[in-house]
C-alpha positions as CSV (number, residue, x, y, z in Angstrom):
1,M,7.1,-7.5,31.4
2,G,3.6,-8.8,31.3
3,Q,3.0,-12.5,30.3
4,Y,5.9,-12.6,28.0
5,S,9.0,-13.2,30.1
6,V,11.6,-14.5,27.7
7,E,14.4,-12.0,27.6
8,S,17.5,-11.8,25.2
9,G,19.3,-9.0,26.9
10,I,18.3,-6.7,24.1
11,Q,15.5,-4.7,25.6
12,V,14.1,-3.1,22.6
13,L,13.8,-6.4,20.8
14,D,12.4,-8.1,24.0
15,R,9.8,-5.3,24.3
16,A,8.8,-5.6,20.6
17,I,8.3,-9.3,20.8
18,A,6.3,-8.8,24.0
19,I,3.9,-6.4,22.1
20,I,3.6,-8.9,19.2
21,D,2.9,-11.7,21.6
22,A,0.3,-9.7,23.4
23,I,-1.6,-8.7,20.3
24,S,-1.4,-12.1,18.9
25,Q,-3.7,-13.2,21.7
26,G,-6.4,-10.4,20.7
27,D,-6.6,-7.1,19.3
28,K,-5.6,-4.3,21.9
29,T,-5.9,-0.7,22.4
30,L,-2.8,1.2,23.5
31,A,-4.1,1.2,27.1
32,E,-4.9,-2.5,27.0
33,L,-1.3,-3.2,25.3
34,G,0.4,-1.3,28.1
35,D,-1.5,-3.3,30.8
36,A,-0.6,-6.6,29.1
37,T,3.1,-5.8,28.7
38,S,3.9,-3.5,31.7
39,I,5.9,-1.4,29.1
40,P,5.7,2.5,29.6
41,R,2.8,3.9,27.5
42,A,5.1,6.2,25.4
43,T,7.4,3.4,24.7
44,T,4.6,1.0,23.7
45,H,3.1,3.6,21.4
46,R,6.6,4.2,19.7
47,L,7.4,0.5,19.3
48,A,3.9,-0.4,18.1
49,T,4.0,2.5,15.5
50,A,7.4,1.2,14.3
51,L,5.9,-2.2,14.0
52,E,3.1,-0.9,12.0
53,I,5.3,0.8,9.4
54,H,6.9,-2.6,8.9
55,Q,3.4,-4.2,8.6
56,I,4.2,-6.4,11.5
57,L,1.1,-4.8,13.2
58,D,-1.9,-3.1,11.7
59,R,-4.9,-1.0,13.1
60,T,-8.5,-2.2,13.1
61,T,-11.2,0.2,12.1
62,Q,-11.7,0.9,15.8
63,G,-8.1,1.9,16.2
64,A,-7.0,-1.1,18.1
65,W,-3.6,-2.9,17.3
66,T,-3.9,-6.1,15.4
67,I,-1.5,-8.5,13.8
68,G,-0.3,-7.1,10.4
69,P,0.2,-8.9,7.0
70,A,3.9,-9.1,7.3
71,L,4.0,-12.0,9.6
72,A,1.7,-14.2,7.4
73,H,3.8,-13.2,4.4
74,F,7.1,-14.2,6.1
75,H,5.4,-17.5,7.1
76,S,4.2,-18.3,3.6
77,N,7.7,-17.5,2.2
78,T,9.4,-20.1,4.7
79,P,10.9,-22.7,2.3
80,T,10.1,-25.6,4.7
81,R,6.5,-24.8,4.9
82,L,6.4,-24.2,1.0
83,I,8.1,-27.5,0.4
84,N,5.8,-29.4,2.8
85,I,2.7,-28.0,1.1
86,A,4.1,-28.5,-2.4
87,T,5.3,-32.1,-2.1
88,P,1.9,-33.9,-2.5
89,I,0.9,-31.5,-5.2
90,M,4.3,-32.3,-7.1
91,D,3.9,-35.9,-6.5
92,E,0.5,-35.9,-8.2
93,L,1.9,-33.7,-11.1
94,V,4.6,-36.4,-11.6
95,D,2.0,-39.2,-11.7
96,T,-0.1,-37.2,-14.2
97,T,2.7,-36.1,-16.6
98,G,5.4,-39.1,-16.1
99,E,8.0,-36.1,-16.1
100,S,10.2,-34.6,-13.6
101,V,8.9,-31.8,-11.4
102,Q,10.9,-29.0,-9.8
103,L,10.2,-26.1,-7.4
104,Y,12.3,-23.0,-7.7
105,K,13.0,-20.0,-5.4
106,L,14.5,-16.6,-6.6
107,T,18.0,-16.3,-5.0
108,G,19.4,-13.0,-6.1
109,T,20.8,-13.3,-9.6
110,T,19.9,-17.0,-9.8
111,R,17.1,-19.5,-9.1
112,T,17.6,-22.4,-6.8
113,C,15.9,-25.7,-6.9
114,I,14.3,-26.2,-3.5
115,A,12.5,-29.5,-4.3
116,A,12.4,-32.0,-7.0
117,I,10.5,-35.2,-7.6
118,E,11.4,-37.6,-10.5
119,P,9.2,-40.2,-12.1
120,P,9.9,-43.7,-10.9
121,S,11.0,-45.0,-14.3
122,G,12.0,-43.8,-17.7
123,L,14.3,-41.2,-19.0
124,Q,14.5,-38.7,-16.2
125,N,15.7,-34.9,-16.0
126,T,17.4,-34.8,-12.7
127,V,17.9,-31.2,-11.2
128,P,19.5,-31.8,-7.8
129,V,18.1,-29.9,-5.0
130,G,20.2,-26.9,-4.2
131,S,21.2,-26.4,-7.8
132,R,21.5,-22.7,-8.7
133,L,20.6,-22.0,-12.3
134,P,20.7,-18.9,-14.4
135,L,17.9,-16.3,-14.8
136,T,18.8,-15.8,-18.5
137,H,17.7,-19.2,-19.9
138,G,14.8,-21.6,-19.4
139,S,11.1,-21.5,-18.8
140,A,11.4,-21.0,-15.0
141,A,13.8,-18.0,-15.7
142,R,11.1,-16.4,-17.9
143,V,8.5,-16.6,-15.2
144,F,10.7,-15.0,-12.7
145,A,11.5,-12.3,-15.1
146,A,7.8,-11.8,-16.1
147,F,6.4,-11.5,-12.5
148,T,9.3,-10.1,-10.5
149,E,9.2,-6.2,-10.3
150,H,12.8,-5.7,-9.7
151,L,15.0,-8.4,-11.2
152,L,18.7,-8.2,-10.1
153,I,19.9,-8.6,-13.6
154,D,19.5,-6.8,-16.9
155,D,16.3,-7.7,-18.8
156,P,17.2,-11.1,-20.4
157,F,13.9,-11.6,-22.4
158,A,12.0,-9.4,-24.9
159,P,9.1,-7.5,-23.4
160,D,6.6,-9.1,-25.8
161,D,7.8,-12.5,-24.6
162,L,7.3,-11.6,-20.9
163,A,3.9,-10.0,-21.8
164,K,2.7,-13.5,-23.1
165,V,4.0,-15.3,-20.0
166,R,2.0,-12.8,-17.9
167,E,-1.1,-13.3,-20.1
168,S,-1.0,-17.0,-20.1
169,G,0.6,-17.7,-16.7
170,L,2.9,-20.1,-18.4
171,A,6.4,-20.1,-20.0
172,E,8.1,-22.7,-22.0
173,S,11.5,-23.6,-23.4
174,V,12.9,-26.3,-25.7
175,S,16.8,-26.9,-25.8
176,E,17.4,-23.4,-24.5
177,R,19.2,-23.8,-21.1
178,E,20.4,-27.3,-22.0
179,V,20.3,-29.1,-25.5
180,G,17.7,-31.9,-25.4
181,L,15.9,-30.5,-22.5
182,A,12.3,-28.9,-22.5
183,S,10.3,-27.5,-19.8
184,V,7.1,-25.5,-19.0
185,S,6.8,-23.4,-15.9
186,A,4.1,-21.5,-13.9
187,P,4.3,-19.0,-11.0
188,I,3.3,-19.6,-7.4
189,F,2.0,-16.6,-5.5
190,A,1.7,-15.4,-1.8
191,G,-1.6,-14.0,-0.5
192,N,-0.5,-10.5,-1.8
193,Q,0.1,-11.7,-5.4
194,E,3.8,-11.5,-5.0
195,I,5.7,-14.4,-6.8
196,I,7.3,-16.6,-4.2
197,A,8.2,-19.6,-6.3
198,V,8.0,-21.4,-9.7
199,L,6.7,-24.8,-10.4
200,S,8.2,-26.6,-13.5
201,V,7.6,-29.8,-15.4
202,S,10.7,-30.9,-17.4
203,G,11.8,-33.7,-19.5
204,P,13.3,-34.7,-22.8
205,A,12.7,-32.4,-25.6
206,E,11.7,-35.3,-27.9
207,R,8.8,-36.0,-25.6
208,L,7.7,-32.5,-25.0
209,R,8.1,-31.1,-28.4
210,P,6.7,-29.1,-30.2
211,S,5.1,-27.3,-27.2
212,P,5.6,-28.2,-23.6
213,A,2.9,-25.8,-22.7
214,D,0.4,-27.3,-25.1
215,K,1.3,-30.9,-23.7
216,W,1.2,-30.2,-20.0
217,G,0.4,-26.5,-19.5
218,K,-3.2,-27.1,-18.3
219,E,-2.2,-29.6,-15.7
220,L,0.7,-27.4,-14.6
221,V,-1.4,-24.3,-14.1
222,A,-4.0,-26.4,-12.0
223,A,-1.3,-27.6,-9.8
224,A,0.2,-24.2,-9.4
225,E,-3.1,-22.6,-8.5
226,Q,-3.7,-25.4,-6.0
227,L,-0.4,-24.7,-4.4
228,T,-1.0,-20.8,-4.4
229,R,-4.5,-21.4,-2.7
230,A,-2.9,-23.7,-0.1
231,L,-0.4,-21.0,0.9
């Protein structure tokens, strides 16, 4: 089967991967793709068209097959890559603010902390990695609600509240999810402007009152934009 010889025993999958592998080495017409994979022409066309529907493949203006946007999107959504890129940015944000910094992913009807960095000293706000928190309270929940098109829960926040979050790119909360805790959060986007994570600064309400956004919003937005660009 052309240059790609790994076989799983599931022919349609093996052929689809062979097509993707061939095109990853350079755009190809249908004839070139058939030559590269040794897959029958009709089968090649059928599989490549199906892969295009799922945006795994795309067409150039000349009609050749090329790699589509979905693969880059899947890669940017990979938690390990996201965390690796986010860690130095989060470290710098902790140094700047002296507060705790968390990174959240949307997980169905909850948000999950996938990375957290605490300041080396002082009163901390520890959110253990792996913690699943509600989408009904807290600044990070507001950001997910504001930028997620189909949230899997009933609208927990007022439309005007979410409109302000979308306009400013920030959400804040004071003693909302937990008494004595305050936070400010900002969205992280993929290349297609789809929200893929939320970056938060949190700490004792007494240090962040009256407005966590006024205190650290500018620094948080800069960090969130840096992370979005890096992805």
